[in-house]
Backbone as CSV, one residue per row, in Angstrom:
resi,resn,N_x,N_y,N_z,CA_x,CA_y,CA_z,C_x,C_y,C_z
1,MET,15.393,96.102,92.048,14.524,97.380,92.344,15.041,98.259,93.852
2,LYS,15.529,99.437,94.058,16.393,99.870,95.070,15.317,101.158,95.492
3,VAL,15.814,101.656,96.858,14.804,102.375,97.412,16.256,103.363,97.519
4,GLY,16.310,104.870,96.913,17.734,105.381,97.104,16.610,107.302,97.897
5,PHE,18.066,107.515,97.875,17.735,109.050,98.573,18.695,110.097,98.278
6,CYS,17.738,111.291,97.852,18.410,112.457,97.501,18.815,113.387,98.634
7,THR,20.413,113.595,98.622,20.881,113.946,99.872,20.619,115.629,100.066
8,ILE,20.138,116.162,98.934,19.920,117.486,98.922,18.921,117.181,99.742
9,ASN,17.960,116.409,100.112,17.143,116.885,101.503,17.546,117.150,102.579
10,TYR,18.268,117.003,103.229,19.178,117.167,104.093,20.603,118.656,103.306
11,SER,20.107,119.527,102.837,21.146,120.332,101.968,22.143,121.223,102.783
12,ASP,21.086,121.345,104.534,21.988,121.713,105.325,23.324,121.323,106.558
13,LEU,23.389,119.843,106.009,23.956,119.043,106.592,25.802,118.584,106.042
14,PRO,26.150,117.892,106.614,27.022,117.306,105.221,26.976,116.121,104.704
15,LEU,27.536,115.678,103.802,27.026,114.723,102.999,27.709,113.744,103.758
16,ASN,28.198,113.590,104.625,29.014,112.214,105.328,27.913,111.802,106.328
17,GLU,27.280,112.695,107.183,26.237,112.889,107.867,24.778,112.384,107.240
18,VAL,24.428,112.960,106.427,23.614,112.448,105.502,23.669,110.739,104.980
19,VAL,24.438,110.411,104.416,25.438,109.242,104.279,24.816,108.214,105.318
20,GLU,25.188,108.656,106.404,25.499,107.835,107.760,23.788,107.700,108.167
21,LEU,23.302,108.443,107.826,21.951,108.981,108.596,21.058,107.951,108.111
22,VAL,20.830,107.720,106.103,20.250,107.323,105.588,20.616,105.893,105.444
23,ALA,21.705,105.665,105.463,22.217,104.181,105.553,22.087,103.093,107.068
24,ARG,21.286,103.694,107.869,20.500,103.445,109.764,19.517,103.103,109.037
25,LYS,18.637,104.044,108.614,17.034,103.875,108.319,16.465,102.835,107.171
26,GLY,17.710,102.198,106.611,17.521,101.193,105.541,17.944,101.687,103.804
27,TYR,17.643,102.965,103.659,18.466,103.076,102.425,19.548,102.386,101.424
28,GLU,19.272,102.339,100.430,20.457,101.679,99.586,20.965,102.382,98.563
29,ALA,20.852,103.479,98.671,21.325,104.252,97.599,21.285,105.559,97.688
30,VAL,22.329,106.613,97.107,21.808,108.431,97.171,22.410,109.146,96.187
31,GLU,21.635,109.689,95.956,21.217,110.720,94.706,22.588,112.353,95.327
32,ILE,23.369,112.616,94.388,24.196,113.737,94.838,24.201,114.814,94.220
33,PRO,24.144,116.258,94.879,23.893,117.323,93.672,25.612,117.852,93.624
34,ALA,25.286,118.088,91.965,26.580,118.445,91.966,26.483,119.693,91.223
35,TYR,25.633,120.905,91.141,25.587,122.047,90.857,26.298,123.086,91.459
36,THR,26.777,123.820,91.256,27.641,124.908,91.643,27.288,125.202,93.029
37,ASP,27.679,125.605,93.974,27.379,125.816,95.408,26.608,125.006,95.886
38,ASN,26.263,123.917,96.027,25.856,122.996,96.604,25.647,122.646,98.292
39,GLU,26.781,122.920,98.429,27.729,122.739,99.878,27.713,121.088,100.593
40,GLN,27.392,120.225,99.211,27.690,119.145,99.903,28.383,118.360,98.962
41,MET,28.560,118.644,97.497,30.170,117.985,97.033,30.448,119.027,95.757
42,ASP,31.478,119.307,95.522,32.076,120.426,94.626,32.753,119.440,93.725
43,VAL,32.528,119.838,92.656,32.305,118.751,91.583,33.941,119.192,91.183
44,ASP,35.018,120.546,91.017,36.418,120.740,90.996,36.790,119.946,91.641
45,GLU,36.601,119.808,93.042,37.102,119.150,94.111,37.343,117.881,93.795
46,MET,36.236,117.297,93.654,35.828,115.674,93.221,36.632,115.119,92.020
47,LEU,37.046,115.788,91.345,37.835,115.684,90.081,39.513,115.819,90.423
48,ARG,39.741,116.201,91.438,41.049,116.497,91.891,41.603,115.191,92.809
49,ASP,42.669,115.073,92.231,43.785,113.769,93.372,42.677,112.623,93.875
50,GLY,41.717,111.617,92.770,41.173,110.883,93.129,40.425,110.908,94.223
51,ASN,39.637,112.173,94.324,39.168,112.420,95.548,37.358,111.726,95.216
52,ALA,37.014,111.139,93.693,36.048,110.798,93.291,36.508,108.918,94.125
53,LYS,37.190,108.696,93.745,37.283,107.216,94.061,36.922,106.973,95.278
54,LYS,37.766,107.920,95.906,37.954,108.345,97.443,36.101,108.484,97.780
55,LEU,35.302,109.216,97.470,34.155,109.288,97.977,33.015,108.344,97.749
56,LYS,33.516,107.634,96.658,32.967,106.573,96.013,33.008,105.318,96.992
57,LYS,33.847,104.974,97.371,34.450,103.875,98.879,34.116,104.553,99.560
58,GLN,34.052,105.577,100.377,33.473,106.094,101.582,32.013,105.199,101.922
59,ILE,31.300,105.785,100.744,29.836,105.552,100.889,29.667,104.301,100.684
60,GLU,30.429,103.270,99.618,29.809,101.750,99.691,30.766,100.978,101.145
61,ASP,31.546,102.106,101.925,31.790,101.381,102.984,30.519,101.189,103.898
62,ALA,29.461,102.443,103.641,28.883,102.858,104.729,27.307,101.614,104.078
63,GLY,27.675,100.507,103.107,26.135,99.742,103.048,25.783,100.594,101.805
64,LEU,26.060,101.506,100.977,25.225,102.194,100.247,26.060,102.553,98.557
65,PHE,24.997,102.821,97.741,26.053,103.184,96.353,25.432,104.222,96.099
66,ILE,26.182,105.236,94.995,25.606,106.158,94.335,24.895,106.025,93.126
67,SER,23.742,106.636,93.019,22.651,105.985,91.883,23.058,106.936,90.913
68,ALA,23.266,108.414,90.879,23.252,109.409,90.033,23.787,110.605,90.680
69,ILE,24.167,111.873,90.015,24.612,113.155,90.371,23.514,114.364,89.636
70,SER,22.925,115.095,90.539,22.125,115.759,89.864,23.152,117.025,89.775
71,ASN,22.443,117.823,88.600,22.848,119.131,88.296,21.276,119.989,87.962
72,HIS,20.485,119.943,88.481,19.499,121.057,88.797,19.422,122.388,88.456
73,ALA,20.344,122.666,89.437,20.308,124.221,89.316,20.803,124.962,87.953
74,ASP,22.423,124.649,87.618,23.140,124.859,86.744,22.611,124.850,85.131
75,SER,21.934,123.110,84.846,21.580,122.758,83.773,20.490,123.545,82.754
76,PRO,19.653,124.232,83.704,18.535,125.216,82.717,19.326,126.671,82.209
77,LEU,20.284,126.784,82.241,21.230,127.812,81.910,21.218,127.439,80.324
78,VAL,21.358,126.134,79.904,21.761,125.857,78.720,20.824,126.312,77.881
79,LEU,19.416,126.380,78.107,18.397,126.698,77.296,17.798,128.231,77.698
80,GLY,17.968,128.495,79.092,16.891,129.650,79.651,15.996,129.252,80.813
81,PRO,15.084,130.471,80.660,15.229,131.353,80.169,16.679,132.110,80.975
82,HIS,17.271,133.224,79.945,17.983,133.809,80.302,17.615,135.181,80.565
83,GLY,18.760,135.795,80.939,18.432,136.998,82.242,18.451,136.813,83.533
84,ARG,17.592,137.513,84.090,17.127,137.853,84.948,16.593,136.239,86.191
85,ASP,15.692,135.596,85.004,15.169,134.564,85.932,16.695,133.452,86.248
86,LEU,17.623,133.290,85.974,18.509,132.425,86.689,19.788,133.651,86.773
87,ALA,19.736,134.590,86.850,20.538,135.055,87.633,21.004,134.579,88.536
88,SER,20.356,133.998,90.029,20.801,133.932,91.433,22.117,133.058,90.499
89,ILE,21.936,132.196,89.578,22.822,131.094,89.284,24.205,131.044,88.672
90,CYS,23.687,132.366,87.795,24.742,132.854,86.887,24.773,134.471,86.524
91,ASP,25.021,135.230,86.904,24.520,136.802,86.464,25.243,136.933,85.160
92,GLY,24.985,137.055,84.383,25.749,137.413,82.923,24.970,137.810,81.944
93,THR,25.388,137.985,80.611,24.700,138.053,79.662,24.202,136.643,79.113
94,PRO,23.305,136.437,78.157,22.882,135.246,77.722,24.107,134.197,77.308
95,GLU,24.644,134.574,76.741,26.225,133.969,76.201,27.126,133.309,77.192
96,GLU,27.327,134.324,78.428,27.660,133.783,79.855,26.835,132.281,80.195
97,GLN,25.767,132.660,80.416,24.825,132.092,81.089,25.114,130.302,80.627
98,ILE,24.901,130.357,79.468,24.721,129.201,78.471,26.015,128.515,78.830
99,LYS,26.857,129.325,78.356,28.741,129.100,78.739,28.722,128.186,79.870
100,PHE,28.390,128.907,81.093,28.406,128.740,82.723,27.442,127.083,82.654
101,GLY,26.532,127.019,82.114,25.794,125.652,82.236,26.067,124.644,81.721
102,THR,26.929,124.709,79.910,27.634,123.690,79.541,28.751,123.287,79.905
103,GLU,29.556,124.551,80.774,30.544,123.587,81.258,30.726,122.856,82.582
104,SER,29.520,123.152,83.369,29.100,122.770,84.391,28.661,121.685,84.028
105,MET,27.930,121.480,83.149,27.303,119.963,82.447,27.930,119.160,82.431
106,ILE,28.965,119.496,81.286,30.469,118.609,80.917,30.716,118.169,82.334
107,LYS,31.323,118.890,83.165,32.383,118.487,84.382,31.626,117.378,84.964
108,CYS,30.047,117.830,85.332,29.389,116.727,85.757,29.473,115.239,85.198
109,ALA,29.613,115.285,83.679,29.795,113.873,82.809,30.957,113.268,82.986
110,GLN,32.145,114.240,83.418,33.194,113.531,83.945,33.410,113.337,85.217
111,LEU,32.633,114.136,86.564,32.888,113.580,87.632,32.094,112.117,87.751
112,ALA,30.778,111.707,86.765,29.884,111.096,86.842,30.496,109.690,86.417
113,SER,31.666,109.811,85.260,32.072,108.958,84.689,33.146,108.086,86.101
114,GLU,33.728,108.862,86.558,34.895,108.710,87.688,34.210,108.016,88.768
115,LEU,32.691,108.265,89.159,32.189,107.528,90.386,31.469,106.411,89.535
116,GLU,31.377,106.199,88.427,30.707,105.197,88.024,29.232,105.060,87.990
117,VAL,28.427,106.232,87.754,27.264,106.332,88.238,26.661,106.424,86.598
118,PRO,25.248,106.241,86.178,24.845,105.941,84.566,24.547,107.393,84.323
119,ALA,23.816,108.112,85.072,23.794,109.378,84.872,23.797,110.696,85.387
120,VAL,23.636,111.581,84.835,23.378,113.054,85.704,21.888,113.670,85.277
121,VAL,21.537,113.923,86.479,19.617,114.479,86.149,20.140,115.887,86.135
122,ALA,19.212,116.329,85.386,19.243,117.735,84.810,17.877,118.270,84.270
123,PHE,17.540,119.656,83.918,16.661,120.129,83.639,17.058,120.799,81.908
124,SER,16.131,120.190,81.346,16.153,120.915,80.076,16.394,122.482,79.571
125,GLY,15.579,123.208,80.834,15.622,124.670,80.076,14.901,124.953,79.185
126,VAL,14.335,126.269,78.647,13.259,126.774,78.169,13.637,128.228,77.779
127,GLY,13.661,129.080,76.981,14.191,130.010,76.265,12.474,130.936,77.144
128,ASN,11.344,130.402,76.482,10.521,130.967,76.930,9.042,130.183,76.760
129,PHE,8.795,129.570,77.746,7.722,128.728,77.791,6.165,129.085,77.254
130,GLY,6.168,130.204,77.305,5.205,130.766,76.629,4.641,130.729,75.310
131,HIS,6.017,130.026,74.518,6.037,129.924,73.204,5.471,128.580,72.915
132,PHE,4.986,128.129,74.239,4.088,126.541,73.578,2.706,126.875,72.864
133,ASN,2.623,128.274,73.191,1.191,128.746,72.309,1.655,129.164,71.448
134,ASP,0.741,128.937,70.017,1.183,129.627,68.783,0.541,130.693,68.598
135,TRP,-0.068,131.764,69.723,-0.655,132.964,69.705,0.159,133.477,70.872
136,PRO,1.087,134.992,70.796,1.118,135.251,69.457,2.193,135.424,68.229
137,TYR,2.870,134.144,68.905,4.106,134.484,67.961,4.297,133.208,67.333
138,PRO,3.681,132.604,66.311,3.491,131.119,65.816,5.329,130.475,65.615
139,ASP,6.087,131.334,65.380,7.409,130.339,65.486,7.902,129.870,66.407
140,GLY,7.372,130.849,67.796,8.222,130.666,69.143,8.891,129.254,69.341
141,TRP,7.949,128.289,69.315,8.323,126.887,69.659,9.359,126.875,68.720
142,ILE,9.448,126.697,67.094,10.217,126.017,66.545,11.751,127.026,66.878
143,GLU,11.814,128.186,67.326,13.155,128.509,67.790,13.592,128.055,69.485
144,GLU,12.590,127.824,69.683,12.822,126.828,71.054,13.665,125.801,70.904
145,GLU,13.116,125.004,70.080,13.872,123.505,69.556,14.810,124.009,68.534
146,GLU,15.152,125.128,67.593,16.590,124.934,67.133,17.433,125.202,68.208
147,ALA,16.929,126.072,69.150,17.959,126.159,70.667,18.518,124.968,71.218
148,PHE,17.359,123.904,71.058,17.493,122.838,71.468,18.821,121.809,71.118
149,VAL,18.390,121.612,69.702,19.528,121.012,68.973,20.979,121.760,69.110
150,LYS,20.663,123.200,69.156,22.071,124.473,68.949,23.062,123.675,70.131
151,ASN,22.067,124.007,71.423,23.127,123.620,72.459,23.025,122.669,73.491
152,TRP,22.305,121.535,73.091,22.112,120.157,73.934,22.468,119.035,73.090
153,VAL,22.866,119.010,71.890,23.597,118.065,71.147,24.893,117.980,71.372
154,PRO,26.042,119.033,71.476,27.299,119.237,71.806,27.658,118.345,73.151
155,ILE,26.862,118.661,74.437,26.897,118.116,75.625,26.468,116.332,75.304
156,PHE,25.296,116.421,74.672,25.419,114.798,74.504,26.261,114.418,74.327
157,ASP,26.740,114.862,72.720,28.480,113.994,72.515,29.090,113.784,73.158
158,ALA,29.413,114.904,74.122,30.478,114.368,75.171,30.280,113.780,76.433
159,TYR,28.717,113.568,76.722,28.544,112.802,77.460,28.767,111.007,77.032
160,GLN,28.308,110.898,75.834,28.678,110.053,75.316,30.063,109.269,75.144
161,LYS,31.333,110.483,74.975,32.680,110.086,74.965,32.718,109.377,76.818
162,TYR,31.962,110.545,77.576,32.621,109.706,79.114,31.718,108.100,79.707
163,GLY,30.587,108.026,78.371,30.147,106.934,78.952,28.627,107.339,79.865
164,VAL,28.262,107.996,79.670,27.344,108.324,80.891,25.854,109.712,80.088
165,LYS,24.717,109.571,80.591,23.712,110.002,79.811,23.287,111.411,80.945
166,VAL,22.484,111.981,79.978,22.111,113.277,81.093,20.496,112.502,81.151
167,ALA,20.286,112.508,82.122,18.824,112.281,82.611,17.768,113.578,82.804
168,PHE,16.849,113.822,81.913,16.183,114.939,81.774,14.830,115.045,82.875
169,GLU,14.614,115.928,83.534,13.112,115.648,84.643,12.076,116.428,83.856
170,PRO,11.794,115.758,83.218,10.714,116.700,82.473,9.783,117.185,83.769
171,HIS,9.177,118.583,83.572,9.005,119.488,83.866,8.176,120.440,83.306
172,PRO,6.913,121.286,83.986,6.713,122.531,83.215,7.504,123.851,83.211
173,ASN,7.649,124.227,82.087,8.659,125.886,81.966,9.960,124.873,82.090
174,ASN,9.753,123.588,81.330,10.979,123.136,80.441,10.588,122.779,78.690
175,ILE,11.852,122.400,78.272,11.328,122.164,76.764,10.532,120.643,76.949
176,ILE,11.296,119.955,77.657,10.747,118.594,77.765,10.073,118.610,78.998
177,TYR,8.326,118.579,78.556,7.541,118.781,79.631,6.450,117.408,79.599
178,ASP,6.454,116.671,78.668,5.273,115.743,78.441,6.041,115.030,77.432
179,ILE,4.793,114.036,77.268,5.373,112.986,75.926,5.160,113.318,74.610
180,HIS,4.881,114.289,74.357,4.750,114.787,72.933,6.344,115.378,72.477
181,THR,6.606,116.118,73.926,7.994,116.454,74.027,8.827,115.740,74.063
182,THR,9.110,115.116,74.683,10.290,114.093,74.991,10.448,113.399,73.916
183,LYS,9.625,112.860,72.848,9.447,112.440,71.974,10.061,112.995,70.729
184,ARG,9.718,114.335,70.550,9.982,115.536,69.345,11.273,115.886,69.962
185,CYS,11.736,115.810,71.078,13.465,116.573,71.458,14.343,115.477,71.190
186,LEU,13.997,114.095,71.297,14.243,112.698,70.845,14.492,112.737,69.137
187,ALA,13.364,113.018,68.481,13.855,113.262,66.971,14.379,114.354,66.896
188,LEU,14.716,115.194,67.217,15.089,116.493,66.797,17.038,116.262,66.775
189,CYS,17.013,115.573,67.938,18.655,115.015,68.403,19.094,113.547,67.805
190,ASP,17.971,113.323,66.709,18.332,111.651,65.708,18.414,110.634,67.290
191,ASN,17.567,110.757,68.053,17.513,109.983,69.073,19.177,109.826,69.740
192,HIS,19.590,110.571,70.186,21.004,110.426,70.560,21.014,109.200,71.797
193,PRO,22.444,108.671,71.635,21.920,107.608,73.255,22.726,107.763,74.305
194,ALA,23.114,109.356,74.318,23.139,109.776,75.917,22.159,110.483,76.133
195,PHE,20.778,110.687,75.306,19.641,111.207,75.709,19.243,110.492,76.491
196,GLY,18.442,110.482,78.337,17.765,109.891,78.974,16.841,110.499,79.532
197,ILE,15.895,109.958,80.329,15.211,110.815,81.719,15.349,110.209,82.907
198,ASN,15.135,111.045,83.893,14.799,111.111,84.917,13.216,111.172,85.293
199,PHE,12.242,110.238,85.628,10.980,110.155,85.511,10.487,110.562,87.337
200,ASP,10.157,111.902,87.016,9.599,111.912,88.237,8.113,111.998,88.337
201,PRO,7.409,111.041,89.204,5.935,111.261,88.797,5.469,112.458,88.596
202,ALA,5.137,113.186,90.367,5.064,114.071,90.815,5.036,115.445,89.948
203,ASN,6.083,115.608,88.825,6.509,116.871,88.341,5.072,116.705,86.986
204,ILE,4.220,115.723,86.378,4.024,115.334,85.153,2.904,115.171,85.695
205,PHE,2.010,114.440,87.043,0.942,113.862,86.737,-0.027,114.996,87.349
206,TYR,0.589,116.574,88.028,-1.066,117.522,88.182,-1.125,117.780,87.045
207,THR,-0.621,117.797,85.439,-0.640,118.358,84.487,-1.830,117.712,83.898
208,GLY,-1.918,116.421,84.372,-3.097,115.599,83.808,-2.375,114.302,83.136
209,ILE,-1.363,114.304,82.616,-1.068,113.490,82.033,-0.828,111.894,82.832
210,ASN,-0.984,110.952,81.850,-1.311,109.648,82.364,0.271,109.456,82.403
211,LEU,0.519,108.246,84.018,2.060,108.126,83.924,1.758,106.801,83.285
212,GLY,0.982,105.873,83.371,1.314,104.757,82.954,1.291,104.780,81.193
213,ALA,0.888,105.627,80.315,1.529,106.338,78.896,2.440,106.430,78.881
214,TYR,3.095,107.688,79.983,4.473,107.763,79.971,5.430,107.008,79.660
215,ILE,5.367,106.039,80.968,6.390,104.851,80.911,6.376,104.422,79.826
216,ASP,4.969,103.995,79.577,4.941,102.918,78.038,5.514,103.219,77.042
217,GLU,5.311,105.038,76.799,6.167,104.957,75.388,7.442,105.500,75.482
218,ILE,8.388,105.976,76.893,9.123,106.830,76.956,10.231,105.858,77.195
219,GLY,9.721,104.468,78.099,10.059,103.410,78.806,11.729,103.085,78.507
220,ASP,11.990,102.884,77.778,13.258,102.769,76.938,14.775,103.598,77.577
221,ARG,13.656,105.091,77.588,14.730,105.799,78.041,14.935,106.647,79.333
222,ILE,14.466,105.755,79.981,14.030,106.137,81.344,15.396,105.764,81.830
223,VAL,16.085,105.703,82.616,17.248,105.545,83.563,17.610,105.776,84.851
224,LEU,16.807,106.574,85.363,16.235,106.916,86.813,14.973,107.449,87.184
225,VAL,14.662,107.302,88.415,13.279,107.696,88.786,13.393,108.355,90.246
226,HIS,12.757,109.489,90.596,12.233,110.311,91.585,11.135,109.379,92.216
227,ALA,10.831,109.236,93.626,10.329,108.743,94.302,9.746,110.166,94.750
228,LYS,8.565,110.734,94.326,8.031,111.884,94.696,6.214,111.926,94.559
229,ASP,5.929,112.285,95.693,3.893,112.353,95.358,3.678,113.400,95.098
230,CYS,2.627,113.470,94.657,1.629,114.367,94.295,0.107,114.322,94.180
231,GLU,-0.334,114.907,95.491,-2.207,115.306,96.194,-2.232,115.802,94.967
232,LEU,-3.479,115.774,94.380,-4.574,116.729,93.350,-5.316,117.134,94.355
233,VAL,-5.356,118.399,95.008,-6.482,118.755,96.158,-7.866,118.891,95.772
234,GLU,-8.876,118.257,95.579,-9.869,118.386,94.667,-10.843,119.374,95.064
235,HIS,-10.682,119.888,96.454,-11.735,121.049,96.774,-11.103,122.281,96.108
236,ASN,-9.842,122.486,95.743,-9.230,123.325,95.279,-9.047,123.361,93.897
237,MET,-9.215,122.013,93.370,-8.882,121.681,91.574,-10.246,122.557,91.053
238,ALA,-11.261,122.575,91.982,-12.415,123.063,91.450,-12.692,124.346,90.951
239,ARG,-11.255,125.140,92.088,-11.511,126.531,91.679,-10.204,127.074,90.985
240,GLY,-9.295,126.065,90.838,-8.415,126.462,89.843,-7.694,125.553,88.596
241,GLY,-8.339,124.382,89.087,-7.816,123.262,87.849,-6.316,123.278,88.106
242,TYR,-5.811,122.589,87.085,-4.750,122.033,86.859,-3.428,122.646,87.071
243,TRP,-3.690,123.817,86.677,-2.541,125.121,86.527,-2.600,126.188,87.163
244,MET,-3.126,126.274,88.681,-3.343,127.177,89.614,-2.111,126.674,90.137
245,LEU,-1.099,127.521,89.985,0.383,127.460,90.472,1.331,128.695,91.137
246,GLN,0.189,129.851,90.744,0.949,131.126,91.444,0.601,131.222,93.049
247,ARG,1.176,130.403,93.791,0.788,130.186,95.158,2.132,129.891,95.524
248,ASP,2.312,130.220,96.344,3.426,129.844,97.100,3.286,128.277,97.915
249,TRP,4.202,127.300,98.099,4.431,126.180,97.759,3.318,125.259,99.017
250,GLY,3.425,126.139,99.902,2.382,125.479,101.149,1.448,126.479,101.702
251,THR,1.156,127.398,100.139,-0.730,128.070,100.823,-1.715,126.767,100.616
252,LEU,-2.559,127.103,101.664,-3.642,126.195,101.782,-4.700,125.918,100.562
253,ASP,-4.846,126.926,99.632,-5.446,126.858,98.442,-4.760,125.937,97.087
254,ARG,-3.715,125.949,97.219,-3.092,125.370,96.158,-3.776,124.169,95.209
255,SER,-3.889,123.985,94.090,-4.700,122.850,93.095,-3.957,121.587,93.633
256,PHE,-2.494,121.433,93.866,-1.662,120.679,93.771,-0.701,120.624,95.132
257,ARG,-0.257,119.443,95.850,0.940,119.885,96.771,1.971,118.383,96.450
258,PHE,3.245,118.900,96.213,3.884,117.436,96.448,3.422,117.096,97.698
259,ARG,3.918,115.624,97.984,3.551,115.002,99.088,4.908,113.772,98.923
260,ILE,4.847,112.902,100.399,6.206,112.131,100.567,5.084,111.033,99.417
261,PRO,6.012,109.756,98.760,5.428,108.432,98.366,4.108,108.238,99.385
262,GLY,2.985,107.842,98.935,1.897,107.072,99.570,1.120,107.915,100.516
263,TRP,1.463,109.279,100.457,0.702,110.109,100.631,-0.091,111.208,99.760
264,GLY,0.000,111.211,98.465,-0.571,111.734,97.442,-1.684,110.987,96.374
265,SER,-1.708,111.250,95.172,-2.705,110.857,94.511,-2.298,109.814,93.374
266,ILE,-0.961,109.372,93.360,0.020,108.819,93.006,-0.815,106.933,92.783
267,ASN,-0.616,106.092,91.775,-0.627,104.964,92.746,0.355,104.592,92.288
268,TRP,1.341,103.764,93.387,2.586,103.721,93.397,2.804,102.249,93.191
269,LYS,1.741,101.534,93.134,1.850,100.037,92.708,2.143,99.804,91.404
270,SER,1.268,100.811,90.608,0.974,100.758,89.216,2.088,101.284,88.219
271,ILE,2.792,102.178,89.181,3.834,102.418,88.368,4.933,101.702,88.271
272,ILE,5.470,101.333,89.630,6.577,100.441,89.944,6.135,99.424,88.777
273,THR,5.184,98.714,88.603,4.801,97.545,88.102,5.183,98.066,86.406
274,GLU,4.847,99.063,86.172,4.845,99.860,84.547,6.541,99.827,84.229
275,LEU,6.944,100.363,85.675,8.340,100.680,85.206,9.264,99.096,84.811
276,PHE,8.879,98.358,86.072,9.354,97.095,85.904,9.560,95.760,84.515
277,ILE,8.039,96.263,84.179,7.680,95.578,83.023,8.054,95.691,81.955
278,THR,8.873,97.117,81.527,9.158,97.975,80.543,10.812,98.237,80.500
279,GLY,10.925,97.321,81.452,12.601,97.418,81.702,13.204,97.831,83.262
280,TYR,12.911,98.826,83.764,13.209,99.802,84.776,13.424,98.930,85.582
281,THR,15.088,98.461,86.607,15.351,97.810,87.427,16.034,98.472,88.728
282,GLY,15.959,100.120,88.188,17.179,100.637,89.292,16.632,101.383,90.075
283,VAL,16.959,102.427,90.774,16.901,103.160,91.896,15.501,103.998,91.764
284,PHE,14.718,104.043,93.109,13.433,105.144,93.245,14.354,105.883,94.657
285,ALA,14.864,107.394,94.036,15.429,108.476,94.761,14.268,109.112,95.252
286,TYR,13.913,108.900,96.786,12.815,109.798,97.397,13.558,110.877,97.581
287,GLU,12.943,112.032,96.889,12.899,113.514,96.858,11.695,114.453,97.990
288,HIS,12.150,115.032,98.890,11.280,115.526,99.570,11.078,117.275,99.547
289,GLU,9.744,117.337,98.953,9.187,118.287,98.641,8.057,118.936,99.428
290,ASP,7.749,117.981,100.495,6.150,117.634,101.089,6.184,118.760,102.200
291,VAL,5.761,119.933,102.184,5.829,121.505,103.016,4.554,120.966,103.787
292,THR,4.051,119.293,104.232,3.328,119.509,105.002,3.666,119.033,106.300
293,MET,4.811,118.197,105.955,5.582,117.715,107.359,6.801,117.380,107.023
294,SER,7.644,117.376,108.101,8.862,117.622,108.285,9.715,116.125,107.587
295,ARG,11.092,116.831,107.076,12.256,115.756,106.553,12.026,114.438,107.429
296,ALA,12.172,114.511,108.789,12.326,113.542,109.967,11.502,112.229,109.317
297,ASP,9.765,113.004,109.253,9.083,112.306,109.368,8.580,111.481,107.646
298,GLY,9.380,112.562,106.262,9.387,111.762,105.465,10.400,110.821,105.398
299,LEU,11.808,110.567,105.668,12.717,109.714,106.130,12.276,108.421,106.432
300,ASP,11.574,108.541,107.511,10.799,107.232,108.064,9.895,106.614,107.320
301,LYS,8.378,107.448,107.181,7.707,106.749,106.566,8.070,106.420,105.105
302,THR,8.696,107.302,104.062,8.915,106.520,103.042,9.655,105.411,102.624
303,ILE,10.408,105.163,103.682,11.460,103.874,103.281,9.995,102.688,103.834
304,ALA,9.513,103.180,105.076,8.547,102.077,105.221,7.626,102.053,104.605
305,PHE,7.071,102.991,103.597,5.970,102.753,102.581,6.686,102.257,101.013
306,LEU,7.560,102.391,100.672,8.214,102.439,99.378,8.660,100.627,98.978
307,LYS,9.788,100.436,100.094,10.507,99.033,100.471,9.478,97.786,100.129
308,PRO,8.340,97.676,100.814,7.895,96.487,100.322,7.527,96.450,98.880
309,LEU,7.193,97.457,98.384,6.729,97.663,97.280,7.769,97.069,95.608
310,MET,9.477,97.599,96.755,10.123,97.213,95.219,9.920,95.658,94.630
311,ILE,9.558,95.613,93.733,9.989,94.103,92.715,11.264,93.516,92.413
312,ASP,11.711,92.458,92.757,12.798,91.899,92.840,13.221,90.948,91.885
313,GLN,12.588,90.266,91.344,12.786,89.193,90.306,11.489,89.548,89.056
314,PRO,11.452,89.018,87.873,10.292,88.969,87.290,9.346,87.636,87.648
315,TYR,8.581,87.596,87.203,7.491,86.212,87.011,8.500,85.004,86.480
316,GLU,8.228,84.392,86.964,9.065,82.817,86.856,8.283,81.943,85.427
317,GLY,7.018,82.097,85.446,6.136,81.339,84.539,5.707,80.096,85.162
318,ARG,4.916,79.494,84.578,4.081,78.128,85.015,4.540,77.462,84.633
319,SER,4.591,75.991,84.701,4.747,75.002,83.564,3.652,73.839,83.825
320,ASP,2.669,74.009,84.773,1.910,73.395,84.759,1.072,72.582,83.374
321,LYS,0.386,71.453,83.602,-0.820,71.338,82.502,-1.665,72.108,82.071
322,LEU,-2.044,73.194,82.650,-2.618,74.060,82.427,-2.275,75.162,81.137
323,PHE,-1.144,75.380,81.653,0.060,76.603,81.032,0.618,75.594,79.745
324,GLN,0.907,74.282,79.760,1.814,73.912,78.723,1.283,74.234,77.182
325,LYS,2.410,74.877,76.355,2.080,74.989,75.356,2.259,74.183,74.161
């Protein structure tokens, strides 16, 4: 197990500066953004003239490796919501938005293959999250599922050819947002081998989902993990419950706050253990969305907290008389 760093945490700095910074601090891997206009890595440029291999070597020369590339911004366009919701990413008709998101995802598969990374982090998107409720349109969620198969399965097929996985990040306002929807979408695409999960515990913890249960049931699909904590603010939960979301991230009365690892309500020793015993030995990529403290604070505090918790080797068993079979 390794502690990694999402370079988009410092979106205002060039990639090489972020790599040098996190290498000095003891991080071991980086996850790099690959969506359009992210200002750190241009996919089209990386796919020219052997630039991907040059970037890979540059990062390895700094003592790090690339754990993943991420396409959080473009990927929701594959399912939506289309129209003005995602117009800042691609302003066009629904058909144009779907085409944009699909092409962006497939280029990312090509780049991931060039960089020899296992997966591209993505959001599944959803046309209308209100369809999760049967009322007022009982067939709404069925239509969302049909669109998922139609739009995402061709992308999975392309990823399989490149030997890369789509690592969906379960999240409210996406068709994949809990245990049931993860398993349902897997079933809908016949358990496609290119369908993976990027497990970000903070994104589902505040909805009441048991993290251990998610890992136990979905563990063989988890290919990447984000290290982000979530604080359930008890005195605010009593007023707004789990779903008090209509607030700016920094508002004092939010029911939950995203935090750096160790500063929230998540039991990290428990989920690290559960991930390890279900077969995950990869990277925990620190993602800073904590509006209570600076990125510099998070940079230092996260590596100090997480590094000692990483499990290096499985239990070797005992051979003394008490445990002989």
